[in-house]
Phi, psi and omega in degrees: 000149173297147181284351181227160177306141016267017175057047177294148174288135179255334183207163178216169177232173171287183180291145170281148172247108174269107188292148177292155181300322183277342182204109183298339179272355179262106181289133177298147183286328176239114181212145177204141174269123184255346180203153178213136180204152175293142176286161183289140173221140180294139179297145003265017181290147174269147178295142177251003181227156172248146172260127177248128169259137186211162178245149179234124176052030181054024183235329187234150172241136182219167175230139179223157174256141176221134179298135179301322180300324178294320178296312178303321180293337180276340186284141176234129180300144174281155181309133177087354180254137182243322183256164176288315178227146178270000000 
C-alpha cells in the first residue's frame, strides 16, 4: 500500500494456505487473516517477522509468525506500479 492517502495497493500476492492441523499441505476451506503486526524486537533492531492473527473454519483463532522476507518474496507489483513505496 502507498504510505500516504489515497493508500492505493502497490502489490499483491497469491492466496495464503493456512494448513490444516492434521496436514500442513491441506489448506483449510474457511480461512482469513484478521490482523498483522511486526513482532517485537529489542531496540535498535528492526523486526524480521510479522505476527498474523487468523481464523480457521470460523471455529478457531490462532497467531503465527512469518518472516518479513518471505512476505516480500510473495508480493507481485500490480500493473502500472514500479516501486514498493513512492
